[in-house]
Biopython code that builds the backbone (N, CA, C, O; Angstrom):
import numpy as np
from Bio.PDB.StructureBuilder import StructureBuilder

atoms = [
    (1, "MET", "N", (-73.513, -7.477, -142.834)),
    (1, "MET", "CA", (-73.909, -7.080, -143.736)),
    (1, "MET", "C", (-75.114, -8.126, -144.701)),
    (1, "MET", "O", (-74.908, -9.331, -144.846)),
    (2, "ASN", "N", (-76.274, -7.465, -145.255)),
    (2, "ASN", "CA", (-77.043, -8.699, -145.562)),
    (2, "ASN", "C", (-76.886, -8.650, -147.342)),
    (2, "ASN", "O", (-77.152, -7.569, -147.868)),
    (3, "LYS", "N", (-76.474, -9.769, -148.209)),
    (3, "LYS", "CA", (-76.760, -9.477, -149.257)),
    (3, "LYS", "C", (-77.711, -8.578, -150.091)),
    (3, "LYS", "O", (-77.370, -7.790, -150.974)),
    (4, "ASN", "N", (-79.048, -8.854, -149.622)),
    (4, "ASN", "CA", (-80.380, -7.814, -149.845)),
    (4, "ASN", "C", (-80.155, -6.324, -149.646)),
    (4, "ASN", "O", (-81.034, -5.510, -149.931)),
    (5, "GLU", "N", (-79.098, -6.010, -149.207)),
    (5, "GLU", "CA", (-78.831, -4.604, -148.944)),
    (5, "GLU", "C", (-78.226, -3.862, -150.156)),
    (5, "GLU", "O", (-78.364, -2.689, -150.504)),
    (6, "TYR", "N", (-77.401, -5.039, -150.792)),
    (6, "TYR", "CA", (-77.091, -3.893, -151.793)),
    (6, "TYR", "C", (-77.597, -4.935, -153.219)),
    (6, "TYR", "O", (-77.515, -6.154, -153.370)),
    (7, "LYS", "N", (-78.168, -3.775, -154.187)),
    (7, "LYS", "CA", (-78.748, -4.581, -155.461)),
    (7, "LYS", "C", (-77.923, -3.976, -156.611)),
    (7, "LYS", "O", (-77.298, -2.918, -156.693)),
    (8, "SER", "N", (-78.054, -4.649, -157.182)),
    (8, "SER", "CA", (-77.105, -4.165, -158.603)),
    (8, "SER", "C", (-78.946, -3.788, -159.634)),
    (8, "SER", "O", (-80.032, -4.356, -159.515)),
    (9, "SER", "N", (-78.586, -2.816, -160.394)),
    (9, "SER", "CA", (-79.661, -2.420, -161.310)),
    (9, "SER", "C", (-79.496, -2.958, -162.531)),
    (9, "SER", "O", (-78.578, -2.892, -163.349)),
    (10, "GLY", "N", (-80.391, -3.426, -162.520)),
    (10, "GLY", "CA", (-80.877, -4.607, -163.834)),
    (10, "GLY", "C", (-81.581, -3.664, -165.288)),
    (10, "GLY", "O", (-81.768, -2.447, -165.306)),
    (11, "ALA", "N", (-81.744, -4.206, -165.914)),
    (11, "ALA", "CA", (-81.886, -3.669, -167.215)),
    (11, "ALA", "C", (-83.449, -3.539, -166.962)),
    (11, "ALA", "O", (-84.103, -2.890, -167.779)),
    (12, "GLY", "N", (-83.905, -3.959, -166.175)),
    (12, "GLY", "CA", (-85.599, -3.835, -165.803)),
    (12, "GLY", "C", (-85.833, -2.577, -165.174)),
    (12, "GLY", "O", (-86.801, -1.903, -165.525)),
    (13, "GLU", "N", (-84.805, -2.060, -163.995)),
    (13, "GLU", "CA", (-84.744, -0.604, -163.867)),
    (13, "GLU", "C", (-84.846, 0.504, -164.467)),
    (13, "GLU", "O", (-85.408, 1.459, -163.931)),
    (14, "LEU", "N", (-84.194, 0.579, -165.971)),
    (14, "LEU", "CA", (-83.347, 1.067, -166.479)),
    (14, "LEU", "C", (-84.290, 1.643, -167.825)),
    (14, "LEU", "O", (-83.948, 2.653, -168.439)),
    (15, "LEU", "N", (-85.370, 0.945, -168.139)),
    (15, "LEU", "CA", (-85.983, 0.561, -168.922)),
    (15, "LEU", "C", (-86.701, 1.975, -169.526)),
    (15, "LEU", "O", (-86.639, 2.505, -170.635)),
    (16, "PRO", "N", (-87.556, 2.413, -168.017)),
    (16, "PRO", "CA", (-88.581, 3.816, -168.190)),
    (16, "PRO", "C", (-87.285, 4.650, -168.326)),
    (16, "PRO", "O", (-87.202, 4.510, -169.546)),
    (17, "TYR", "N", (-86.119, 5.474, -167.991)),
    (17, "TYR", "CA", (-85.240, 5.961, -168.410)),
    (17, "TYR", "C", (-85.261, 5.799, -170.291)),
    (17, "TYR", "O", (-85.690, 6.517, -171.194)),
    (18, "PHE", "N", (-84.673, 4.684, -170.248)),
    (18, "PHE", "CA", (-84.761, 4.489, -171.993)),
    (18, "PHE", "C", (-85.905, 4.828, -173.161)),
    (18, "PHE", "O", (-85.903, 5.306, -174.295)),
    (19, "ALA", "N", (-87.009, 4.231, -172.095)),
    (19, "ALA", "CA", (-88.153, 4.835, -172.746)),
    (19, "ALA", "C", (-88.358, 6.550, -173.075)),
    (19, "ALA", "O", (-89.024, 7.195, -173.885)),
    (20, "PHE", "N", (-87.231, 6.938, -171.783)),
    (20, "PHE", "CA", (-88.041, 8.669, -171.865)),
    (20, "PHE", "C", (-87.183, 9.417, -172.727)),
    (20, "PHE", "O", (-87.406, 10.498, -173.274)),
    (21, "VAL", "N", (-85.859, 8.465, -172.783)),
    (21, "VAL", "CA", (-85.056, 9.015, -173.759)),
    (21, "VAL", "C", (-85.649, 8.954, -175.499)),
    (21, "VAL", "O", (-85.643, 9.954, -176.217)),
    (22, "ILE", "N", (-86.065, 7.782, -175.889)),
    (22, "ILE", "CA", (-86.068, 7.540, -176.882)),
    (22, "ILE", "C", (-87.815, 8.366, -177.598)),
    (22, "ILE", "O", (-88.181, 8.506, -178.765)),
    (23, "VAL", "N", (-88.604, 8.798, -176.100)),
    (23, "VAL", "CA", (-89.779, 9.068, -176.510)),
    (23, "VAL", "C", (-89.408, 10.690, -176.685)),
    (23, "VAL", "O", (-90.036, 11.286, -177.560)),
    (24, "PHE", "N", (-88.327, 11.514, -175.826)),
    (24, "PHE", "CA", (-88.002, 12.910, -175.907)),
    (24, "PHE", "C", (-87.130, 12.837, -177.838)),
    (24, "PHE", "O", (-87.303, 13.616, -178.775)),
    (25, "PHE", "N", (-86.676, 12.195, -177.795)),
    (25, "PHE", "CA", (-85.746, 12.168, -179.085)),
    (25, "PHE", "C", (-87.070, 11.949, -180.420)),
    (25, "PHE", "O", (-86.716, 12.392, -181.513)),
    (26, "LEU", "N", (-87.749, 11.650, -180.397)),
    (26, "LEU", "CA", (-88.882, 11.527, -181.164)),
    (26, "LEU", "C", (-89.446, 12.606, -180.859)),
    (26, "LEU", "O", (-89.580, 13.169, -181.945)),
    (27, "VAL", "N", (-89.961, 13.411, -179.895)),
    (27, "VAL", "CA", (-90.457, 14.698, -179.709)),
    (27, "VAL", "C", (-89.710, 15.684, -180.760)),
    (27, "VAL", "O", (-90.225, 16.250, -181.725)),
    (28, "LEU", "N", (-88.350, 15.744, -180.319)),
    (28, "LEU", "CA", (-88.137, 16.692, -180.918)),
    (28, "LEU", "C", (-87.539, 16.507, -182.224)),
    (28, "LEU", "O", (-87.164, 17.503, -182.842)),
    (29, "GLY", "N", (-87.401, 15.289, -182.739)),
    (29, "GLY", "CA", (-87.753, 15.125, -184.554)),
    (29, "GLY", "C", (-88.559, 15.532, -184.853)),
    (29, "GLY", "O", (-88.493, 16.253, -185.849)),
    (30, "PHE", "N", (-89.705, 15.354, -184.251)),
    (30, "PHE", "CA", (-91.373, 15.873, -185.019)),
    (30, "PHE", "C", (-91.146, 17.545, -184.694)),
    (30, "PHE", "O", (-91.672, 18.232, -185.570)),
    (31, "VAL", "N", (-90.434, 18.384, -183.554)),
    (31, "VAL", "CA", (-90.184, 19.569, -183.547)),
    (31, "VAL", "C", (-89.604, 20.152, -184.501)),
    (31, "VAL", "O", (-90.243, 21.081, -184.998)),
    (32, "LEU", "N", (-88.219, 19.839, -185.099)),
    (32, "LEU", "CA", (-87.490, 19.902, -185.820)),
    (32, "LEU", "C", (-87.962, 19.840, -187.235)),
    (32, "LEU", "O", (-87.831, 20.818, -187.970)),
    (33, "THR", "N", (-88.615, 18.505, -187.724)),
    (33, "THR", "CA", (-88.906, 18.821, -189.056)),
    (33, "THR", "C", (-90.302, 19.912, -189.114)),
    (33, "THR", "O", (-90.621, 20.629, -190.063)),
    (34, "GLY", "N", (-90.892, 19.797, -187.982)),
    (34, "GLY", "CA", (-92.013, 20.839, -188.291)),
    (34, "GLY", "C", (-91.484, 22.209, -188.521)),
    (34, "GLY", "O", (-91.872, 22.834, -189.509)),
    (35, "LEU", "N", (-90.795, 22.628, -187.849)),
    (35, "LEU", "CA", (-89.617, 24.242, -187.794)),
    (35, "LEU", "C", (-89.158, 24.584, -189.381)),
    (35, "LEU", "O", (-89.214, 25.671, -189.955)),
    (36, "LYS", "N", (-88.707, 23.344, -189.872)),
    (36, "LYS", "CA", (-87.937, 23.260, -190.888)),
    (36, "LYS", "C", (-89.471, 23.320, -192.383)),
    (36, "LYS", "O", (-89.591, 23.820, -193.502)),
    (37, "GLU", "N", (-89.919, 22.878, -191.888)),
    (37, "GLU", "CA", (-91.378, 22.975, -192.534)),
    (37, "GLU", "C", (-91.873, 24.193, -193.116)),
    (37, "GLU", "O", (-91.972, 24.601, -194.273)),
    (38, "ALA", "N", (-92.245, 24.801, -191.629)),
    (38, "ALA", "CA", (-92.356, 26.214, -191.918)),
    (38, "ALA", "C", (-92.033, 27.081, -192.385)),
    (38, "ALA", "O", (-92.636, 27.893, -193.087)),
    (39, "ARG", "N", (-90.205, 26.980, -191.783)),
    (39, "ARG", "CA", (-89.323, 27.518, -192.901)),
    (39, "ARG", "C", (-89.556, 27.517, -194.665)),
    (39, "ARG", "O", (-89.574, 28.502, -195.404)),
    (40, "ASP", "N", (-89.698, 26.265, -194.980)),
    (40, "ASP", "CA", (-89.873, 26.135, -196.102)),
    (40, "ASP", "C", (-90.799, 26.925, -196.630)),
    (40, "ASP", "O", (-90.436, 27.843, -197.365)),
    (41, "ALA", "N", (-92.327, 26.687, -196.320)),
    (41, "ALA", "CA", (-93.720, 27.860, -196.758)),
    (41, "ALA", "C", (-93.066, 28.599, -196.507)),
    (41, "ALA", "O", (-93.132, 29.338, -197.489)),
    (42, "SER", "N", (-92.204, 29.137, -195.666)),
    (42, "SER", "CA", (-92.296, 30.866, -195.519)),
    (42, "SER", "C", (-91.260, 31.367, -196.838)),
    (42, "SER", "O", (-91.257, 32.340, -197.592)),
    (43, "ASP", "N", (-90.600, 30.430, -196.709)),
    (43, "ASP", "CA", (-89.442, 30.887, -197.887)),
    (43, "ASP", "C", (-89.983, 30.860, -199.066)),
    (43, "ASP", "O", (-89.457, 31.648, -199.852)),
    (44, "ALA", "N", (-91.451, 29.805, -199.772)),
    (44, "ALA", "CA", (-91.715, 29.691, -200.828)),
    (44, "ALA", "C", (-92.940, 30.875, -200.819)),
    (44, "ALA", "O", (-93.115, 31.298, -201.962)),
    (45, "GLU", "N", (-93.472, 31.257, -200.217)),
    (45, "GLU", "CA", (-94.629, 32.594, -199.838)),
    (45, "GLU", "C", (-93.631, 33.515, -200.497)),
    (45, "GLU", "O", (-93.605, 33.721, -201.711)),
    (46, "GLY", "N", (-92.817, 34.052, -199.621)),
    (46, "GLY", "CA", (-91.854, 35.136, -199.939)),
    (46, "GLY", "C", (-91.711, 35.123, -201.322)),
    (46, "GLY", "O", (-92.333, 35.927, -202.016)),
    (47, "PHE", "N", (-91.210, 34.574, -201.637)),
    (47, "PHE", "CA", (-90.552, 33.908, -203.074)),
    (47, "PHE", "C", (-91.635, 33.986, -204.480)),
    (47, "PHE", "O", (-91.374, 33.974, -205.682)),
    (48, "ARG", "N", (-92.752, 34.056, -203.847)),
    (48, "ARG", "CA", (-93.968, 33.957, -204.445)),
    (48, "ARG", "C", (-94.848, 35.686, -204.525)),
    (48, "ARG", "O", (-95.487, 36.208, -205.439)),
    (49, "ILE", "N", (-94.503, 36.167, -203.148)),
    (49, "ILE", "CA", (-94.784, 37.517, -203.209)),
    (49, "ILE", "C", (-94.088, 38.715, -203.789)),
    (49, "ILE", "O", (-94.564, 39.780, -204.180)),
    (50, "VAL", "N", (-92.505, 38.171, -203.740)),
    (50, "VAL", "CA", (-91.576, 38.523, -204.717)),
    (50, "VAL", "C", (-92.210, 39.114, -206.100)),
    (50, "VAL", "O", (-92.535, 40.270, -206.369)),
    (51, "GLU", "N", (-92.283, 37.744, -207.007)),
    (51, "GLU", "CA", (-92.631, 37.676, -208.268)),
    (51, "GLU", "C", (-93.917, 38.840, -208.161)),
    (51, "GLU", "O", (-94.083, 39.993, -208.557)),
    (52, "SER", "N", (-94.601, 37.970, -207.497)),
    (52, "SER", "CA", (-96.025, 39.144, -207.997)),
    (52, "SER", "C", (-96.105, 40.154, -207.680)),
    (52, "SER", "O", (-96.917, 40.819, -208.322)),
    (53, "SER", "N", (-95.538, 40.691, -206.830)),
    (53, "SER", "CA", (-95.251, 42.172, -206.349)),
    (53, "SER", "C", (-94.389, 43.381, -207.768)),
    (53, "SER", "O", (-94.574, 44.582, -207.964)),
    (54, "ILE", "N", (-93.506, 42.427, -208.470)),
    (54, "ILE", "CA", (-92.609, 42.754, -209.537)),
    (54, "ILE", "C", (-93.980, 42.601, -210.713)),
    (54, "ILE", "O", (-94.610, 43.503, -211.265)),
    (55, "GLN", "N", (-94.066, 41.776, -210.776)),
    (55, "GLN", "CA", (-95.477, 41.613, -211.905)),
    (55, "GLN", "C", (-96.614, 42.835, -211.843)),
    (55, "GLN", "O", (-97.113, 43.252, -212.887)),
    (56, "ARG", "N", (-96.901, 43.256, -210.832)),
    (56, "ARG", "CA", (-97.750, 43.894, -210.610)),
    (56, "ARG", "C", (-97.328, 45.640, -210.432)),
    (56, "ARG", "O", (-98.250, 46.452, -210.352)),
    (57, "ALA", "N", (-96.203, 46.002, -210.392)),
    (57, "ALA", "CA", (-95.535, 46.697, -210.152)),
    (57, "ALA", "C", (-95.423, 47.144, -211.824)),
    (57, "ALA", "O", (-96.018, 48.160, -212.184)),
    (58, "ILE", "N", (-94.782, 46.487, -212.633)),
    (58, "ILE", "CA", (-94.568, 46.404, -214.333)),
    (58, "ILE", "C", (-96.082, 46.921, -214.948)),
    (58, "ILE", "O", (-96.296, 47.823, -215.757)),
    (59, "ILE", "N", (-97.010, 46.045, -214.288)),
    (59, "ILE", "CA", (-98.629, 46.328, -215.149)),
    (59, "ILE", "C", (-98.799, 47.719, -215.053)),
    (59, "ILE", "O", (-98.823, 48.536, -215.974)),
    (60, "ASN", "N", (-98.963, 47.987, -213.321)),
    (60, "ASN", "CA", (-99.253, 49.543, -213.039)),
    (60, "ASN", "C", (-98.321, 50.229, -213.756)),
    (60, "ASN", "O", (-98.781, 51.334, -214.043)),
    (61, "CYS", "N", (-97.300, 50.083, -214.144)),
    (61, "CYS", "CA", (-96.156, 51.258, -214.789)),
    (61, "CYS", "C", (-96.924, 51.147, -216.275)),
    (61, "CYS", "O", (-96.730, 52.195, -216.890)),
    (62, "TYR", "N", (-97.544, 50.424, -216.859)),
    (62, "TYR", "CA", (-97.628, 50.393, -218.570)),
    (62, "TYR", "C", (-99.033, 51.076, -218.089)),
    (62, "TYR", "O", (-99.396, 51.841, -218.982)),
    (63, "ALA", "N", (-99.563, 51.074, -217.460)),
    (63, "ALA", "CA", (-101.061, 51.421, -217.211)),
    (63, "ALA", "C", (-100.883, 52.910, -217.346)),
    (63, "ALA", "O", (-101.307, 53.660, -218.226)),
    (64, "SER", "N", (-99.999, 53.228, -216.042)),
    (64, "SER", "CA", (-100.475, 54.972, -216.092)),
    (64, "SER", "C", (-99.363, 55.249, -216.521)),
    (64, "SER", "O", (-99.265, 56.450, -216.268)),
    (65, "GLU", "N", (-98.092, 54.811, -217.198)),
    (65, "GLU", "CA", (-97.101, 55.534, -218.615)),
    (65, "GLU", "C", (-96.916, 55.766, -219.610)),
    (65, "GLU", "O", (-96.265, 56.646, -220.173)),
    (66, "GLY", "N", (-98.046, 54.200, -220.216)),
    (66, "GLY", "CA", (-98.019, 53.415, -221.489)),
    (66, "GLY", "C", (-97.074, 53.240, -222.126)),
    (66, "GLY", "O", (-97.124, 53.583, -223.307)),
    (67, "LYS", "N", (-95.401, 52.422, -221.403)),
    (67, "LYS", "CA", (-94.677, 51.680, -221.543)),
    (67, "LYS", "C", (-94.422, 51.432, -220.434)),
    (67, "LYS", "O", (-94.674, 52.067, -219.410)),
    (68, "TYR", "N", (-93.699, 50.112, -220.643)),
    (68, "TYR", "CA", (-92.789, 49.321, -219.286)),
    (68, "TYR", "C", (-91.632, 49.782, -219.321)),
    (68, "TYR", "O", (-90.911, 50.192, -220.231)),
    (69, "PRO", "N", (-91.457, 49.610, -217.567)),
    (69, "PRO", "CA", (-90.141, 50.547, -217.194)),
    (69, "PRO", "C", (-89.105, 50.128, -217.814)),
    (69, "PRO", "O", (-89.067, 48.898, -217.850)),
    (70, "PRO", "N", (-88.071, 50.747, -218.423)),
    (70, "PRO", "CA", (-86.965, 50.197, -218.754)),
    (70, "PRO", "C", (-85.889, 49.745, -218.461)),
    (70, "PRO", "O", (-85.068, 49.222, -219.216)),
    (71, "ASP", "N", (-85.817, 49.943, -217.181)),
    (71, "ASP", "CA", (-84.747, 48.818, -216.242)),
    (71, "ASP", "C", (-85.693, 47.942, -214.523)),
    (71, "ASP", "O", (-86.907, 47.926, -214.322)),
    (72, "PHE", "N", (-84.776, 47.450, -213.762)),
    (72, "PHE", "CA", (-85.213, 47.352, -212.216)),
    (72, "PHE", "C", (-85.651, 48.372, -211.477)),
    (72, "PHE", "O", (-86.640, 48.653, -210.801)),
    (73, "ASP", "N", (-83.994, 49.146, -212.000)),
    (73, "ASP", "CA", (-83.803, 49.875, -210.909)),
    (73, "ASP", "C", (-85.191, 51.175, -210.746)),
    (73, "ASP", "O", (-85.622, 51.696, -209.717)),
    (74, "TYR", "N", (-85.538, 51.353, -211.940)),
    (74, "TYR", "CA", (-86.832, 52.190, -212.071)),
    (74, "TYR", "C", (-87.592, 51.647, -211.364)),
    (74, "TYR", "O", (-87.684, 52.334, -210.346)),
    (75, "LEU", "N", (-88.417, 50.506, -211.280)),
    (75, "LEU", "CA", (-89.713, 50.398, -210.425)),
    (75, "LEU", "C", (-88.858, 50.378, -208.892)),
    (75, "LEU", "O", (-89.224, 51.113, -207.975)),
    (76, "LYS", "N", (-87.765, 49.504, -208.765)),
    (76, "LYS", "CA", (-87.295, 50.099, -207.521)),
    (76, "LYS", "C", (-87.535, 52.028, -207.252)),
    (76, "LYS", "O", (-87.945, 52.451, -206.172)),
    (77, "ASP", "N", (-87.286, 52.711, -208.111)),
    (77, "ASP", "CA", (-87.134, 54.316, -207.229)),
    (77, "ASP", "C", (-88.924, 54.742, -207.873)),
    (77, "ASP", "O", (-89.367, 55.721, -207.272)),
    (78, "TYR", "N", (-89.467, 54.423, -208.459)),
    (78, "TYR", "CA", (-90.622, 55.024, -209.205)),
    (78, "TYR", "C", (-92.265, 54.402, -208.652)),
    (78, "TYR", "O", (-93.342, 54.996, -208.603)),
    (79, "TYR", "N", (-91.963, 53.213, -208.346)),
    (79, "TYR", "CA", (-93.038, 52.025, -208.155)),
    (79, "TYR", "C", (-92.569, 51.272, -206.303)),
    (79, "TYR", "O", (-92.949, 50.189, -205.859)),
    (80, "GLY", "N", (-91.949, 51.982, -205.818)),
    (80, "GLY", "CA", (-91.615, 51.069, -204.428)),
    (80, "GLY", "C", (-91.298, 49.900, -204.019)),
    (80, "GLY", "O", (-91.369, 49.474, -202.866)),
    (81, "ILE", "N", (-90.705, 49.002, -205.590)),
    (81, "ILE", "CA", (-90.186, 48.034, -205.408)),
    (81, "ILE", "C", (-89.044, 48.053, -204.167)),
    (81, "ILE", "O", (-88.169, 48.917, -204.116)),
    (82, "SER", "N", (-89.224, 46.652, -202.877)),
    (82, "SER", "CA", (-87.963, 46.603, -202.252)),
    (82, "SER", "C", (-87.861, 45.408, -202.052)),
    (82, "SER", "O", (-88.672, 44.867, -201.299)),
    (83, "ILE", "N", (-86.639, 44.525, -202.788)),
    (83, "ILE", "CA", (-86.387, 43.405, -202.217)),
    (83, "ILE", "C", (-85.278, 43.323, -201.155)),
    (83, "ILE", "O", (-84.644, 44.201, -200.569)),
    (84, "ASP", "N", (-85.248, 41.754, -201.089)),
    (84, "ASP", "CA", (-84.048, 41.768, -200.218)),
    (84, "ASP", "C", (-83.162, 41.387, -201.283)),
    (84, "ASP", "O", (-83.596, 40.385, -201.851)),
    (85, "GLU", "N", (-81.997, 41.844, -201.803)),
    (85, "GLU", "CA", (-81.154, 41.628, -202.555)),
    (85, "GLU", "C", (-80.023, 40.175, -202.141)),
    (85, "GLU", "O", (-79.677, 39.224, -202.842)),
    (86, "GLU", "N", (-79.700, 40.526, -200.774)),
    (86, "GLU", "CA", (-79.093, 39.242, -200.694)),
    (86, "GLU", "C", (-79.707, 37.631, -200.860)),
    (86, "GLU", "O", (-78.964, 36.658, -200.995)),
    (87, "LYS", "N", (-81.428, 37.541, -200.816)),
    (87, "LYS", "CA", (-81.966, 36.662, -201.011)),
    (87, "LYS", "C", (-82.301, 36.387, -202.187)),
    (87, "LYS", "O", (-81.998, 35.340, -202.759)),
    (88, "TYR", "N", (-83.025, 37.387, -202.711)),
    (88, "TYR", "CA", (-83.245, 37.136, -204.291)),
    (88, "TYR", "C", (-82.546, 37.853, -205.660)),
    (88, "TYR", "O", (-82.578, 39.084, -205.632)),
    (89, "PHE", "N", (-82.060, 37.378, -206.585)),
    (89, "PHE", "CA", (-81.322, 38.351, -207.938)),
    (89, "PHE", "C", (-82.766, 38.281, -209.151)),
    (89, "PHE", "O", (-82.958, 37.158, -209.616)),
    (90, "VAL", "N", (-83.458, 39.094, -209.503)),
    (90, "VAL", "CA", (-83.899, 39.509, -210.385)),
    (90, "VAL", "C", (-83.162, 39.403, -211.637)),
    (90, "VAL", "O", (-82.091, 40.008, -211.682)),
    (91, "ASP", "N", (-83.501, 38.808, -212.566)),
    (91, "ASP", "CA", (-83.420, 39.244, -214.324)),
    (91, "ASP", "C", (-83.924, 39.520, -214.824)),
    (91, "ASP", "O", (-84.807, 38.706, -215.094)),
    (92, "TYR", "N", (-84.026, 40.754, -215.471)),
    (92, "TYR", "CA", (-85.037, 41.848, -215.882)),
    (92, "TYR", "C", (-84.386, 42.165, -217.039)),
    (92, "TYR", "O", (-83.306, 42.750, -217.104)),
    (93, "ILE", "N", (-85.224, 41.673, -218.198)),
    (93, "ILE", "CA", (-84.621, 41.582, -219.950)),
    (93, "ILE", "C", (-85.705, 42.311, -220.334)),
    (93, "ILE", "O", (-86.824, 41.857, -220.091)),
    (94, "ILE", "N", (-85.504, 44.017, -221.239)),
    (94, "ILE", "CA", (-86.670, 44.642, -221.729)),
    (94, "ILE", "C", (-86.028, 44.304, -223.262)),
    (94, "ILE", "O", (-84.844, 44.128, -223.549)),
    (95, "PHE", "N", (-87.394, 44.269, -224.278)),
    (95, "PHE", "CA", (-86.806, 43.887, -225.207)),
    (95, "PHE", "C", (-87.565, 45.586, -226.258)),
    (95, "PHE", "O", (-86.925, 46.062, -227.195)),
    (96, "ALA", "N", (-88.820, 46.135, -225.833)),
    (96, "ALA", "CA", (-88.973, 47.042, -226.350)),
    (96, "ALA", "C", (-90.069, 47.943, -225.455)),
    (96, "ALA", "O", (-90.624, 47.249, -224.603)),
    (97, "ASP", "N", (-90.439, 49.168, -225.469)),
    (97, "ASP", "CA", (-91.566, 50.110, -224.786)),
    (97, "ASP", "C", (-92.562, 49.123, -224.161)),
    (97, "ASP", "O", (-92.863, 48.743, -223.029)),
    (98, "ASN", "N", (-93.163, 48.738, -226.210)),
    (98, "ASN", "CA", (-94.547, 47.996, -225.828)),
    (98, "ASN", "C", (-94.447, 46.659, -225.488)),
    (98, "ASN", "O", (-95.498, 46.206, -225.032)),
    (99, "ILE", "N", (-93.644, 45.981, -225.551)),
    (99, "ILE", "CA", (-93.553, 44.413, -225.311)),
    (99, "ILE", "C", (-92.903, 44.238, -223.769)),
    (99, "ILE", "O", (-91.890, 44.807, -223.361)),
    (100, "MET", "N", (-93.746, 43.309, -223.026)),
    (100, "MET", "CA", (-93.358, 42.930, -221.360)),
    (100, "MET", "C", (-92.332, 42.605, -221.532)),
    (100, "MET", "O", (-91.976, 41.995, -222.540)),
    (101, "PRO", "N", (-91.510, 42.966, -220.480)),
    (101, "PRO", "CA", (-90.303, 42.883, -219.962)),
    (101, "PRO", "C", (-90.217, 40.969, -219.487)),
    (101, "PRO", "O", (-91.256, 40.482, -219.042)),
    (102, "GLU", "N", (-89.288, 40.288, -219.592)),
    (102, "GLU", "CA", (-88.735, 38.952, -219.497)),
    (102, "GLU", "C", (-88.254, 39.166, -218.097)),
    (102, "GLU", "O", (-87.202, 39.789, -217.955)),
    (103, "ILE", "N", (-89.116, 38.574, -216.683)),
    (103, "ILE", "CA", (-88.938, 39.069, -215.543)),
    (103, "ILE", "C", (-88.206, 37.499, -214.936)),
    (103, "ILE", "O", (-88.995, 36.574, -215.134)),
    (104, "THR", "N", (-87.197, 37.150, -214.417)),
    (104, "THR", "CA", (-86.442, 35.685, -214.069)),
    (104, "THR", "C", (-86.489, 36.160, -212.569)),
    (104, "THR", "O", (-86.248, 37.351, -212.372)),
    (105, "VAL", "N", (-86.819, 35.228, -211.323)),
    (105, "VAL", "CA", (-86.575, 35.517, -210.118)),
    (105, "VAL", "C", (-86.093, 34.636, -209.569)),
    (105, "VAL", "O", (-86.836, 33.664, -209.432)),
    (106, "LEU", "N", (-84.516, 34.502, -208.933)),
    (106, "LEU", "CA", (-83.725, 33.461, -208.558)),
    (106, "LEU", "C", (-83.638, 33.420, -206.849)),
    (106, "LEU", "O", (-83.314, 34.534, -206.440)),
    (107, "ARG", "N", (-83.783, 32.711, -206.053)),
    (107, "ARG", "CA", (-83.329, 32.817, -205.071)),
    (107, "ARG", "C", (-82.031, 32.185, -204.417)),
    (107, "ARG", "O", (-81.800, 30.988, -204.246)),
    (108, "MET", "N", (-81.182, 33.351, -204.067)),
    (108, "MET", "CA", (-79.549, 33.105, -203.475)),
    (108, "MET", "C", (-79.345, 31.590, -202.425)),
    (108, "MET", "O", (-80.039, 30.966, -201.623)),
    (109, "GLU", "N", (-78.034, 31.494, -202.976)),
    (109, "GLU", "CA", (-78.131, 30.522, -202.426)),
    (109, "GLU", "C", (-77.378, 30.845, -200.722)),
    (109, "GLU", "O", (-76.404, 31.542, -200.436)),
    (110, "ARG", "N", (-78.483, 29.848, -199.640)),
    (110, "ARG", "CA", (-77.831, 30.044, -198.075)),
    (110, "ARG", "C", (-76.375, 30.320, -197.835)),
    (110, "ARG", "O", (-75.953, 30.453, -196.686)),
]
sb = StructureBuilder()
sb.init_structure("model")
sb.init_model(0)
sb.init_chain("A")
sb.init_seg("    ")
for serial, (resi, resn, name, xyz) in enumerate(atoms, 1):
    if name == "N":
        sb.init_residue(resn, " ", resi, " ")
    sb.init_atom(name, np.array(xyz, "f"), 0.0, 1.0, " ", f" {name:<3s}", serial, name[0])
structure = sb.get_structure()
């Protein structure tokens, strides 16, 4: 047997594999970061939509009935408000029929 037939793999031969692994994990990190940012933006937009739809329903109720809705269930029953109650909590405080209610929408913990 000739000594030249059996070569041990040196660091120079493994360098392309290490480079591939590093690039793979960098790309994976960028993709996962992008997905998280997209999910966060979607959650923020959903929160904004919930708040604005409740405000519009309250104003619509006052314009059509001359008084603000007595509670949040009234908005759900008569004005078509539908929210994911596992995701959002709505605190609805009314003082009088002619004073706009105080609305607080909170995002529930995941």
